[in-house]
N, C-alpha and C positions, 0 to 999 in steps of 0.2 A: 488833594488827590483822593479820588474814590478808592476804596479798598480793593476792588477787582483789578484796578490799574496797577496797584502795588503787586498783586499776585502775578499778573502778566509780566511786569517788569522783572520780578524775581525769576519767573519761569524762563525768561529769555536767556538767563545766564546759568540755568541749572541743567535742563535736559532738552535735547533736540532729537531729530530723526537719527543722526549719526550715533548718538549715545545708545541707541538700541542695537546697532550693528556691532559695536566694539565688544560687549560682553558675549554676544552670540558667537563671535569667532573664537573667543576664549573658552566658553563653557558649553556650546552647542545648545540643544533644545532644553536642557535642564535649567538654562538661565531663566526660563519662565517661572519656575518654582522659586528660584533665587530672588527674582524681582519681587515676588510676593513677600518673601521673607524680609528682604531689605526694606521695603516700603512700610511693612507692619512693625518690624522690630527696630528699625533705625530711622527711616525718613520721617515718618509721622511724629515720633517722639522728638526727633531733632528739630523739626519745624515748630513744634509747640514749646520746646525749650527756648528757642529763639524768641517766640512770642512772650514768654514769661520774663526773660531777661530784658527784652526790649521795653516791656511795660514797667519793669522794676527800675531801670536806669534811663527813663525817658527824658531826663534832663541832660544826659551826656551821650549824644548819639554820634558826634563827629568821629570819635575814636573807635566806635563799634565794639567788637569783641575785646579789644585792648582795654577799653574803659570798663567793661564788665569784669574782666580779670582784676584790674587795678582796684576797683571798688570792692569786689567780693573777697579778695585776699588781703586787702590793705597793703599791697606791695607795688610800689612804682616800678621796681625792676622787673617783676613778673609781667606787669602791664606792658613795659617796653618789649620784653621778649615775645609776648603774644602778638604785639603789633608787627614786629619784624617777621615772625613766622607766618602770620596771616598774609602779610604782603609778599613774602618770598614764595609762599605756596601758590599764589596767583600767577607768578611769572611764567611757569611752563604752560599754563592754560592760555595766557595771552598770546604766547608764541604759537601754540597749537591752533587757536582761533584764526590768527593771521595766516597760518599755513592753509587752513581750510578755505579761507577766502581766496587764496591763490588758486587752489584746486577748483573751486566753484567757477572762477573766471575762466580757467582753462577749459572746462566743460562747455561753458557758453560759447567760447571762441572756436574750440576744436571739435566739440560734439562727441568726444571719445576719451579714453583713458591713456592717451599716448604721452602725457606730460612727463611721466617717469623716464621715457626713452629720449625725449626731445630736449630736456633741460638738465643741466648739471646740478649737483648739490649746492655749489657756490651761488649760481644764479637763483636757485630756489630760495636760498637763505637771504640773498640781497633783496629779492622782491618782498619776502616776508617782513624783513626789517624796514623796508621802505613804507609798507602799509602801516606798521606800528608807528613809525615816526611821523607820517602824515597825519594820523589820527591824534597823536600827541600835540602837534602844532595846531591842529584845527579844533582842539577840544572846546575852546570857548564858543565856537560857532555851533558845535554839536549839542552843548549843554542845554541851550534854549529849547531844543526840540527833542530832548532825551526821552521824555515820557511818551511822546507821540511815536517816535521811532521804535521804542521798545514794545509798545502795545501792538503796533502794526506788525512788527516782525514776529512776535510771539504768537499772535493770533494766526498769522499766515502759516507759520510752521506747524501749529497745532492742526489747522484745517487741512494742510497738505498731508499730514500723517493720518488723520481720520479719513481723508479722501482715499489714501492708499489702502487703509483697512477696509473701507466700504467697497472699493473696487475689487479688492482681493476676494471678498465674499461673493461679489457678483460673478467674478471669473470662476470660482469654485462651483457655483450653482449652474454655470453654463459650460461645464465639462472640463475645466482645468484640473490637472492632477497635482496632488501634493508632492512636492519635490523631496521632502525629508522622509526617510524611511530608516528605521521603524518610527511610526507616529502613534505611539501607544503610551500608556501610563508609565511604564518603566523608563521610557526615554526622557521623561520629565523629572525623574528623581536624580539629584546630584550625587556625586561620589564622595564629597567631602574630603578629598585627598589634597596633596600639596598644591596641585594646579588650581584647585577650587579656591583655596585660601589666598594664593598669590594673585588671583585675578578678581577676587571679591572687592578689593580696594577700588577697582575701577567702577564697579557698581555703586559703591559708596560715594565715590567722587561724582558720578553722574546724578545721584539723588540729593546731593548736599549743595550748599551755597546760599541758603536762605538769609544768612546774616549779611550778605552783600547789600540787601535792601535797607539795612539799618539807618544809613544817613537820610533816608527818605521817610522814615517812620513819623517824624515830626510834622510831615505834610498831611497826614491823615486828619480827618475831622475829629475823630474820637479814637486815638490809638489803642486804648485799653480794650475797647469793644471790637474795633475793626481789624486790628492786627491778627488775633486768633482766626477770624474769618478768612483773612487773606492766606494764612498758612494752611488752613484746611483745604481751601480751594486749590492751593498750590499742590498739596498731596494728591488730590483727586485728579488734577491735570497730569501729574507725573505718573500716576497709576494707569490711567487710560492710555497714555502715550507708550509706556514701556511694555506693558503686558499685551495689549492688543496689537501693538506694532511688531513685537517679536513673533507672535503667532502668525501674523500676516506674512512676515519675511520668510518664515519656514515653509510657506506654501510655494515660494518662488526659488529659494535656495535650499540645497541639501545641507542641512546643518552639520552633517558629518563630513562633508567634503566642500568646504567653502573656498572661494578665491583667495589667493595669498594677499591680495591688495584690498580685501573687503573693507578694512577700516578706513582706507583712503578713498576708495571709489565705490564702495558697496551701495550707498544710497542712490547714486546715479544709475548703477546697474539695475537696482530694484525698480525705479520708475521707468527705465528703458524697457525692461521685461514686461512691466504692467501695460505700458503703452502699446507694445507689440501685440500682446494678448488681446487688447481691445481694438486693434486696428488703427491706432493713432500714431504709429511710428515713434518718433523721438519727441513728440510734442510735450508729453508729460515730463520727460527728462529735462527739457529746456525750461519749462515752467518751474520745476523744482530747483534747477541750478540758479535761477534768478532769485527765488525765495531764499535759497541757502545763502547767496551773497548778501542779501539784505539782512538775514538773520545773523550772519557772522559780523557784519559791520555794526549792527546794533549791540552785539555782545561786546565788541571792542569798546564802543562808546560807553556802555554801562560799566564795564570793568575798569577801564582807565580812569573814569570819573570817580568811581567808588573807592578803588584801592589807593588813589592818590592822597586821600584824606586820612588814611590809616596811620601813616608815620607822622603826619603833621597835625592831625586832629586832636589828639589827647596824649601827647608824649612829654614826659618830664624832661626839661632842658638839661638835667643832670646826665642823661643818657643820649642826647641828640644835639649835635652842634647847632648853633643858632642859624647858620646859613642853610641848613637842611630844612628848618622850619619856616624859612622866609617865603612870603607870598607875593605874587605879582600885583599889578594895579587892579586886577579883577578879583583879587582875593583868593587866587588859586595857588597851591603849594608847588611852584614851578620846578624846584629841584627834585621833588619826588618823581616828576615826569622824566627828568634827565637820568636819574638813577634807574628807573624802569627801562629806559632805552639801553643803558649799559649792561644790565643783567640779561635782557633779552638777547643782546648781541653775544654775550658769553654762551648762552644756551645754543644759539645758532652755530657758533664756532665748534662747540662740543659735538653737536649733531652732524657737522660736516665731516667727521671722521667715519661715518657709517657708509655702507656700500652704495645705497641709492636713495632716492626721494621717499620711496615707500618705507624703507627702514627708518629714515628720519621721522616721518609722520608717526610711525608706530612707537618709536622710542619716546618721543616727546609726550605722546598720549599716555603711555604707560607710566611715565614719570609722575603724572598727575595722580595716579593710583597710589603713589608713595606719599607725596607731600600733603595732599589734601586730607587723608585720614589723620595725619599727625596734627594738622591744624584743628581738626574736629575735637581732638582730645581736650584742647583748652576750653572749648565751648562747654563741655560736660564738667570740667573742673569748676568753672564759674557757677554752673547750675548746682553742683554738689555743695559748694561753699555757701551759696544763697540759702539752700534748704537746711543746711546744718546750723546756720545762724539766722534763721528766718525772722527772729524777733528784731533784728537790726534793719530789715528791709521792708519796704512797702510795695507789694506787687499788685498792680491793677488786675492782672490775670494770673491765675495759679494753675499750673499743669500738675494734676494729681494732688489733691489737697492733703492726703495722708502722707506725712513726712517720710515714714519708713519706706513706703512703696515708691515714693518719688526718688529716694536715695538709691533704692535697688535698681530702678530704671537708669538713673544717672551713671552708676558704677558699671552696669551691664554695657551701656553704650560706650563708655570710656574704654573698657577692656576690649570690646569688639573693634573699636576704631584703632587702638594701638596694635592689636594683633594683625589686622589687615594691612596696616602701614608697614610693619616689619616684614611680613610675608611678601609684600608687593615688590621688594627689592629683587626677587627672583625673576629673571627674564622669562618672557612668555612665548615669543615668536620663534625662538631658536632652540635647537635640541640641547638637552642638558649635557654638560660635560665637554662640549665642543669649545674651540677657541673663541667663537662668536659669543657663546653663552658667558664664558669667563670675562670676555671684554666688556659686554654690556653690564654684567654685575658690577665690575669695577667702575664703569661709567656712572651707574646709578648711585653707588656709594660716594664717589668723588663729587658728583654734581650736588647731591643733597647736603654733603658736608660744606661745600662752598656756599650754597644758597642760604643755609641756616647759620653757618659760621661767620659769614660776612657781617652779620649783625653785631658781632662782638667788637668790630673795629670802631663803630660810631661812639660808644661810651668812652673809648680811649681818646678819640678826636675831640669829644666834648670836654674831657678833662684837660687836654692840652690847650684848648681854646680858653678855658677858665684861667689857667695859669698865665697865659699871655696877657689876658685882660687885667689880672692882678699886678703884673709887672709893668 
């Protein structure tokens, strides 16, 4: 696999056009400044940390982050905990991607945002679950073309975003007025209040995910040299997409008065407005809807394939029953897929208690801003342990050769990730102190406890299994 293909494969599961809209709704125009901060202070170090850990443990890639923790801390239990939390943190995003696939199909068929009024939460949840289940059943067919699907989808989404940016510039030069006011330096400066910290986890979620490509590192011709190149290209692609895309969106949307369903339908609104400005009607919107569908299906393919190996790839049998590690005739951990289906169904049932589809979409998306930063903490723990005991490890690539400086960066990213994860429990789309705010706060806490706490059951099941075998 050429290293640019790995970068695009990773890019397809990290950031898309929608990821620009979500933070814009939460933070307004100041999110441009925050994107720059996140990319410089978090995303780039994060991706280069992945490069170093990937080159350090290049002989154990099936377990990914779990293998890195197990080896760096010499603890099988911490390795299992990491595997579970990594796996669990991917579940809300898998559901969210399937949700987005349903929305994209509705725009192709209906040509508007009427899905929220035409479909009940139950039907929306059933369609979402059906898409996930179909992909799980067809994963063997998808695997053979995974690299091609990911590269095409990532490149298409990147080109659509750059097309949007370029056409926005053209529209401004031909008399289009900037929708956001005021559009000055002060508008770009964040307030650093509770809302800022509670929504920064979503930016962190949008910019992270590089470790998903770990199972494919061994396919590179020269991992130690090519992996850092892939991670740097990934950071460049992310920077272009987020900063330029946000500036372009602020030309068409008033960042101070955004549509309430921006997270769900904003990308389609954007291309619809751009098409109208250029005299193309809905043509650009339909093209984007097709690209979005392809992009979401590629994300499902990559995520379901990558996360399925996390629990079965490098997990001590002491903490996982043998039936969970069982693989089918094609060598795939089939029971991991079944467990994925069950947890996704739980999330859909939880989201079914919300008022409408837009609320479901927003809640599941914001849930990613909680669980993903928690997962990131383990990545930086592994990095800190490797640098503390660097004499024990042979790294083909070293991020920051000075140990003291590298540890400072590791601890900074660890504390930042944990802070954003905790603050993200605070609901963002509903007013503070209302019954809806209290309800969503309890939903956030309960869901995260179930997602992470469910992992404690499997060591008990493994212990019972061993007792039965001895008897």
